[in-house]
N, CA, C and O atoms as CSV, one atom per row, in Angstrom:
chain,resi,resn,atom,element,x,y,z
A,1,MET,N,N,120.302,113.962,81.726
A,1,MET,CA,C,119.114,114.779,81.843
A,1,MET,C,C,119.363,116.123,81.166
A,1,MET,O,O,120.444,116.701,81.285
A,2,LYS,N,N,118.361,116.605,80.463
A,2,LYS,CA,C,118.496,117.857,79.726
A,2,LYS,C,C,118.405,119.048,80.668
A,2,LYS,O,O,117.613,119.054,81.610
A,3,LYS,N,N,119.226,120.052,80.399
A,3,LYS,CA,C,119.200,121.271,81.193
A,3,LYS,C,C,117.888,122.015,80.911
A,3,LYS,O,O,117.453,122.101,79.763
A,4,ILE,N,N,117.275,122.541,81.944
A,4,ILE,CA,C,116.024,123.276,81.810
A,4,ILE,C,C,116.337,124.724,81.455
A,4,ILE,O,O,117.169,125.366,82.097
A,5,ASP,N,N,115.665,125.230,80.430
A,5,ASP,CA,C,115.855,126.618,80.013
A,5,ASP,C,C,115.206,127.571,81.013
A,5,ASP,O,O,114.181,127.258,81.618
A,6,LEU,N,N,115.823,128.734,81.172
A,6,LEU,CA,C,115.272,129.770,82.040
A,6,LEU,C,C,114.014,130.357,81.411
A,6,LEU,O,O,113.788,130.206,80.210
A,7,VAL,N,N,113.203,131.022,82.212
A,7,VAL,CA,C,111.966,131.617,81.719
A,7,VAL,C,C,112.165,133.101,81.431
A,7,VAL,O,O,113.080,133.738,81.952
A,8,ASP,N,N,111.282,133.631,80.585
A,8,ASP,CA,C,111.215,135.077,80.397
A,8,ASP,C,C,109.756,135.488,80.541
A,8,ASP,O,O,108.896,134.647,80.804
A,9,GLU,N,N,109.478,136.756,80.373
A,9,GLU,CA,C,108.114,137.235,80.640
A,9,GLU,C,C,107.074,136.677,79.664
A,9,GLU,O,O,105.875,136.754,79.930
A,10,ASN,N,N,107.523,136.118,78.540
A,10,ASN,CA,C,106.597,135.561,77.552
A,10,ASN,C,C,106.410,134.051,77.686
A,10,ASN,O,O,105.717,133.437,76.874
A,11,THR,N,N,107.023,133.451,78.706
A,11,THR,CA,C,106.856,132.026,78.961
A,11,THR,C,C,105.470,131.819,79.567
A,11,THR,O,O,105.064,132.556,80.466
A,12,THR,N,N,104.743,130.812,79.070
A,12,THR,CA,C,103.415,130.555,79.634
A,12,THR,C,C,103.540,129.736,80.919
A,12,THR,O,O,104.546,129.069,81.157
A,13,ILE,N,N,102.512,129.805,81.719
A,13,ILE,CA,C,102.482,129.043,82.967
A,13,ILE,C,C,102.574,127.553,82.659
A,13,ILE,O,O,103.246,126.812,83.377
A,14,LYS,N,N,101.904,127.109,81.601
A,14,LYS,CA,C,101.973,125.698,81.196
A,14,LYS,C,C,103.408,125.288,80.865
A,14,LYS,O,O,103.855,124.212,81.262
A,15,GLU,N,N,104.127,126.145,80.141
A,15,GLU,CA,C,105.521,125.830,79.790
A,15,GLU,C,C,106.376,125.682,81.051
A,15,GLU,O,O,107.257,124.825,81.114
A,16,ILE,N,N,106.113,126.512,82.040
A,16,ILE,CA,C,106.865,126.422,83.295
A,16,ILE,C,C,106.547,125.108,84.001
A,16,ILE,O,O,107.449,124.423,84.485
A,17,LEU,N,N,105.271,124.760,84.057
A,17,LEU,CA,C,104.859,123.513,84.710
A,17,LEU,C,C,105.437,122.301,83.987
A,17,LEU,O,O,105.760,121.298,84.623
A,18,ASP,N,N,105.570,122.384,82.666
A,18,ASP,CA,C,106.119,121.282,81.883
A,18,ASP,C,C,107.621,121.093,82.109
A,18,ASP,O,O,108.151,120.011,81.859
A,19,LYS,N,N,108.307,122.134,82.578
A,19,LYS,CA,C,109.754,122.049,82.789
A,19,LYS,C,C,110.099,121.068,83.908
A,19,LYS,O,O,110.992,120.234,83.758
A,20,ASP,N,N,109.382,121.175,85.033
A,20,ASP,CA,C,109.649,120.324,86.187
A,20,ASP,C,C,108.448,120.424,87.122
A,20,ASP,O,O,107.913,121.512,87.334
A,21,SER,N,N,108.028,119.305,87.676
A,21,SER,CA,C,106.833,119.299,88.535
A,21,SER,C,C,106.990,120.162,89.782
A,21,SER,O,O,106.001,120.651,90.327
A,22,SER,N,N,108.214,120.349,90.229
A,22,SER,CA,C,108.423,121.154,91.440
A,22,SER,C,C,108.182,122.644,91.197
A,22,SER,O,O,108.124,123.421,92.151
A,23,MET,N,N,108.043,123.049,89.943
A,23,MET,CA,C,107.811,124.459,89.636
A,23,MET,C,C,106.410,124.903,90.070
A,23,MET,O,O,106.182,126.093,90.286
A,24,GLN,N,N,105.474,123.963,90.199
A,24,GLN,CA,C,104.113,124.335,90.590
A,24,GLN,C,C,104.091,125.017,91.954
A,24,GLN,O,O,103.408,126.026,92.130
A,25,SER,N,N,104.830,124.477,92.917
A,25,SER,CA,C,104.824,125.081,94.255
A,25,SER,C,C,105.402,126.499,94.218
A,25,SER,O,O,104.935,127.379,94.941
A,26,GLU,N,N,106.413,126.719,93.378
A,26,GLU,CA,C,106.993,128.069,93.250
A,26,GLU,C,C,105.964,129.036,92.675
A,26,GLU,O,O,105.822,130.161,93.156
A,27,LEU,N,N,105.249,128.595,91.647
A,27,LEU,CA,C,104.225,129.445,91.039
A,27,LEU,C,C,103.131,129.784,92.044
A,27,LEU,O,O,102.693,130.931,92.134
A,28,LEU,N,N,102.696,128.788,92.792
A,28,LEU,CA,C,101.636,129.017,93.776
A,28,LEU,C,C,102.086,129.992,94.857
A,28,LEU,O,O,101.315,130.856,95.273
A,29,LYS,N,N,103.331,129.859,95.314
A,29,LYS,CA,C,103.860,130.775,96.336
A,29,LYS,C,C,103.867,132.219,95.836
A,29,LYS,O,O,103.678,133.157,96.610
A,30,LEU,N,N,104.087,132.379,94.531
A,30,LEU,CA,C,104.139,133.718,93.939
A,30,LEU,C,C,102.746,134.285,93.644
A,30,LEU,O,O,102.610,135.460,93.304
A,31,GLY,N,N,101.715,133.445,93.775
A,31,GLY,CA,C,100.357,133.919,93.534
A,31,GLY,C,C,99.803,133.584,92.164
A,31,GLY,O,O,98.745,134.086,91.786
A,32,PHE,N,N,100.503,132.740,91.412
A,32,PHE,CA,C,100.036,132.363,90.079
A,32,PHE,C,C,98.994,131.251,90.163
A,32,PHE,O,O,99.085,130.369,91.017
A,33,ASN,N,N,98.006,131.299,89.273
A,33,ASN,CA,C,96.966,130.285,89.181
A,33,ASN,C,C,97.477,129.206,88.231
A,33,ASN,O,O,97.622,129.451,87.033
A,34,THR,N,N,97.749,128.018,88.757
A,34,THR,CA,C,98.322,126.953,87.916
A,34,THR,C,C,97.246,126.041,87.335
A,34,THR,O,O,97.556,125.037,86.694
A,35,CYS,N,N,95.999,126.390,87.558
A,35,CYS,CA,C,94.909,125.561,87.039
A,35,CYS,C,C,94.271,126.208,85.812
A,35,CYS,O,O,94.305,125.651,84.715
A,36,CYS,N,N,93.706,127.360,86.006
A,36,CYS,CA,C,92.891,127.983,84.953
A,36,CYS,C,C,93.662,128.938,84.043
A,36,CYS,O,O,93.172,129.289,82.970
A,37,ALA,N,N,94.835,129.357,84.442
A,37,ALA,CA,C,95.563,130.379,83.681
A,37,ALA,C,C,96.769,129.808,82.938
A,37,ALA,O,O,97.700,130.549,82.622
A,38,LYS,N,N,96.770,128.519,82.657
A,38,LYS,CA,C,97.960,127.874,82.097
A,38,LYS,C,C,98.475,128.480,80.798
A,38,LYS,O,O,99.679,128.464,80.544
A,39,MET,N,N,97.581,129.014,79.973
A,39,MET,CA,C,98.032,129.537,78.689
A,39,MET,C,C,98.446,131.002,78.762
A,39,MET,O,O,98.881,131.572,77.762
A,40,GLN,N,N,98.316,131.613,79.925
A,40,GLN,CA,C,98.757,132.993,80.089
A,40,GLN,C,C,100.270,133.039,80.260
A,40,GLN,O,O,100.879,132.114,80.798
A,41,THR,N,N,100.860,134.127,79.795
A,41,THR,CA,C,102.294,134.322,80.015
A,41,THR,C,C,102.504,134.857,81.431
A,41,THR,O,O,101.578,135.339,82.084
A,42,ILE,N,N,103.744,134.753,81.877
A,42,ILE,CA,C,104.086,135.307,83.192
A,42,ILE,C,C,103.704,136.784,83.225
A,42,ILE,O,O,103.108,137.263,84.190
A,43,LYS,N,N,104.055,137.496,82.159
A,43,LYS,CA,C,103.814,138.943,82.115
A,43,LYS,C,C,102.323,139.265,82.183
A,43,LYS,O,O,101.916,140.108,82.983
A,44,SER,N,N,101.501,138.612,81.361
A,44,SER,CA,C,100.071,138.967,81.337
A,44,SER,C,C,99.394,138.616,82.665
A,44,SER,O,O,98.567,139.382,83.160
A,45,PHE,N,N,99.740,137.465,83.240
A,45,PHE,CA,C,99.134,137.092,84.521
A,45,PHE,C,C,99.583,138.056,85.620
A,45,PHE,O,O,98.771,138.500,86.432
A,46,ALA,N,N,100.862,138.371,85.640
A,46,ALA,CA,C,101.397,139.265,86.674
A,46,ALA,C,C,100.744,140.641,86.590
A,46,ALA,O,O,100.394,141.229,87.613
A,47,GLN,N,N,100.580,141.156,85.368
A,47,GLN,CA,C,99.946,142.468,85.209
A,47,GLN,C,C,98.492,142.428,85.668
A,47,GLN,O,O,98.018,143.350,86.332
A,48,GLU,N,N,97.795,141.365,85.312
A,48,GLU,CA,C,96.386,141.213,85.678
A,48,GLU,C,C,96.211,141.170,87.192
A,48,GLU,O,O,95.257,141.738,87.725
A,49,LYS,N,N,97.122,140.504,87.878
A,49,LYS,CA,C,97.024,140.329,89.337
A,49,LYS,C,C,97.894,141.322,90.105
A,49,LYS,O,O,98.021,141.230,91.326
A,50,GLN,N,N,98.489,142.271,89.385
A,50,GLN,CA,C,99.361,143.290,89.979
A,50,GLN,C,C,100.510,142.683,90.774
A,50,GLN,O,O,100.803,143.093,91.897
A,51,LEU,N,N,101.151,141.693,90.156
A,51,LEU,CA,C,102.339,141.069,90.729
A,51,LEU,C,C,103.576,141.644,90.046
A,51,LEU,O,O,103.499,142.129,88.917
A,52,ASP,N,N,104.699,141.590,90.722
A,52,ASP,CA,C,105.964,142.089,90.165
A,52,ASP,C,C,106.541,141.032,89.228
A,52,ASP,O,O,107.043,140.000,89.675
A,53,VAL,N,N,106.463,141.299,87.920
A,53,VAL,CA,C,106.893,140.308,86.925
A,53,VAL,C,C,108.390,140.028,87.027
A,53,VAL,O,O,108.813,138.886,86.848
A,54,ARG,N,N,109.208,141.059,87.314
A,54,ARG,CA,C,110.666,140.841,87.419
A,54,ARG,C,C,111.009,139.967,88.609
A,54,ARG,O,O,111.871,139.092,88.526
A,55,LYS,N,N,110.322,140.214,89.725
A,55,LYS,CA,C,110.557,139.397,90.916
A,55,LYS,C,C,110.155,137.951,90.643
A,55,LYS,O,O,110.873,137.019,91.006
A,56,ALA,N,N,109.005,137.773,90.003
A,56,ALA,CA,C,108.526,136.422,89.694
A,56,ALA,C,C,109.522,135.686,88.809
A,56,ALA,O,O,109.835,134.523,89.064
A,57,MET,N,N,110.022,136.351,87.774
A,57,MET,CA,C,111.000,135.706,86.887
A,57,MET,C,C,112.287,135.375,87.637
A,57,MET,O,O,112.878,134.319,87.414
A,58,ALA,N,N,112.719,136.256,88.512
A,58,ALA,CA,C,113.945,136.005,89.281
A,58,ALA,C,C,113.773,134.781,90.181
A,58,ALA,O,O,114.665,133.935,90.254
A,59,VAL,N,N,112.632,134.685,90.866
A,59,VAL,CA,C,112.376,133.544,91.755
A,59,VAL,C,C,112.313,132.250,90.945
A,59,VAL,O,O,112.925,131.249,91.315
A,60,LEU,N,N,111.567,132.276,89.835
A,60,LEU,CA,C,111.419,131.072,89.009
A,60,LEU,C,C,112.756,130.645,88.406
A,60,LEU,O,O,113.073,129.456,88.382
A,61,ASN,N,N,113.539,131.605,87.920
A,61,ASN,CA,C,114.831,131.261,87.320
A,61,ASN,C,C,115.827,130.763,88.359
A,61,ASN,O,O,116.662,129.913,88.052
A,62,THR,N,N,115.752,131.277,89.582
A,62,THR,CA,C,116.602,130.765,90.661
A,62,THR,C,C,116.266,129.302,90.923
A,62,THR,O,O,117.160,128.473,91.092
A,63,LYS,N,N,114.969,128.988,90.956
A,63,LYS,CA,C,114.536,127.595,91.170
A,63,LYS,C,C,115.016,126.701,90.026
A,63,LYS,O,O,115.479,125.585,90.264
A,64,ILE,N,N,114.907,127.184,88.788
A,64,ILE,CA,C,115.366,126.402,87.631
A,64,ILE,C,C,116.870,126.160,87.713
A,64,ILE,O,O,117.337,125.061,87.412
A,65,GLU,N,N,117.629,127.174,88.117
A,65,GLU,CA,C,119.082,127.004,88.263
A,65,GLU,C,C,119.395,125.955,89.334
A,65,GLU,O,O,120.318,125.158,89.171
A,66,GLU,N,N,118.627,125.956,90.427
A,66,GLU,CA,C,118.820,124.943,91.479
A,66,GLU,C,C,118.544,123.543,90.933
A,66,GLU,O,O,119.306,122.610,91.186
A,67,ILE,N,N,117.455,123.404,90.186
A,67,ILE,CA,C,117.108,122.105,89.590
A,67,ILE,C,C,118.213,121.648,88.653
A,67,ILE,O,O,118.604,120.481,88.673
A,68,ASN,N,N,118.722,122.569,87.826
A,68,ASN,CA,C,119.803,122.224,86.894
A,68,ASN,C,C,121.059,121.780,87.640
A,68,ASN,O,O,121.722,120.826,87.232
A,69,GLU,N,N,121.386,122.473,88.733
A,69,GLU,CA,C,122.570,122.103,89.527
A,69,GLU,C,C,122.401,120.709,90.132
A,69,GLU,O,O,123.321,119.892,90.091
A,70,ILE,N,N,121.232,120.447,90.688
A,70,ILE,CA,C,120.970,119.135,91.294
A,70,ILE,C,C,121.063,118.041,90.235
A,70,ILE,O,O,121.674,116.999,90.474
A,71,ASN,N,N,120.464,118.268,89.071
A,71,ASN,CA,C,120.505,117.287,88.004
A,71,ASN,C,C,121.942,117.022,87.531
A,71,ASN,O,O,122.310,115.888,87.224
A,72,GLU,N,N,122.733,118.085,87.483
A,72,GLU,CA,C,124.139,117.955,87.075
A,72,GLU,C,C,124.909,117.102,88.089
A,72,GLU,O,O,125.690,116.231,87.707
A,73,ILE,N,N,124.687,117.356,89.375
A,73,ILE,CA,C,125.348,116.576,90.429
A,73,ILE,C,C,124.921,115.112,90.352
A,73,ILE,O,O,125.749,114.211,90.477
A,74,LEU,N,N,123.636,114.883,90.149
A,74,LEU,CA,C,123.133,113.506,90.049
A,74,LEU,C,C,123.734,112.777,88.854
A,74,LEU,O,O,124.070,111.596,88.943
A,75,GLU,N,N,123.868,113.491,87.730
A,75,GLU,CA,C,124.458,112.859,86.531
A,75,GLU,C,C,125.911,112.496,86.757
A,75,GLU,O,O,126.363,111.435,86.327
A,76,GLU,N,N,126.656,113.380,87.437
A,76,GLU,CA,C,128.065,113.107,87.698
A,76,GLU,C,C,128.235,111.880,88.588
A,76,GLU,O,O,129.225,111.157,88.480
A,77,GLY,N,N,127.265,111.655,89.463
A,77,GLY,CA,C,127.333,110.536,90.386
A,77,GLY,C,C,126.993,109.202,89.755
A,77,GLY,O,O,127.224,108.153,90.357
A,78,MET,N,N,126.447,109.228,88.548
A,78,MET,CA,C,126.023,107.977,87.901
A,78,MET,C,C,127.146,107.316,87.156
A,78,MET,O,O,126.952,106.257,86.559
C-alpha cells in the first residue's frame, strides 16, 4: 500500500477525501464542509469559516500518520 502524503494549507478538501475514506470524519469534526466545498483549499475554507488552519493541518496530518502506521503494520503482517 502506498504511503499517504501529508497535507498543507493548499491541499483541497477533495484531495484529502481522496487520500483515505476515514479522512471525511476528521474533516467534519473540524468543521469542514465535505460536500459543497470540495475544491476549496484547507486555508481558504478555514479563513472563510474562521477556523485555525494550523490546528486543522496538525489534526489531519496526525490522522494521516496513524493511517500510514496502520498500513505499514498490515503490510508487514502479510
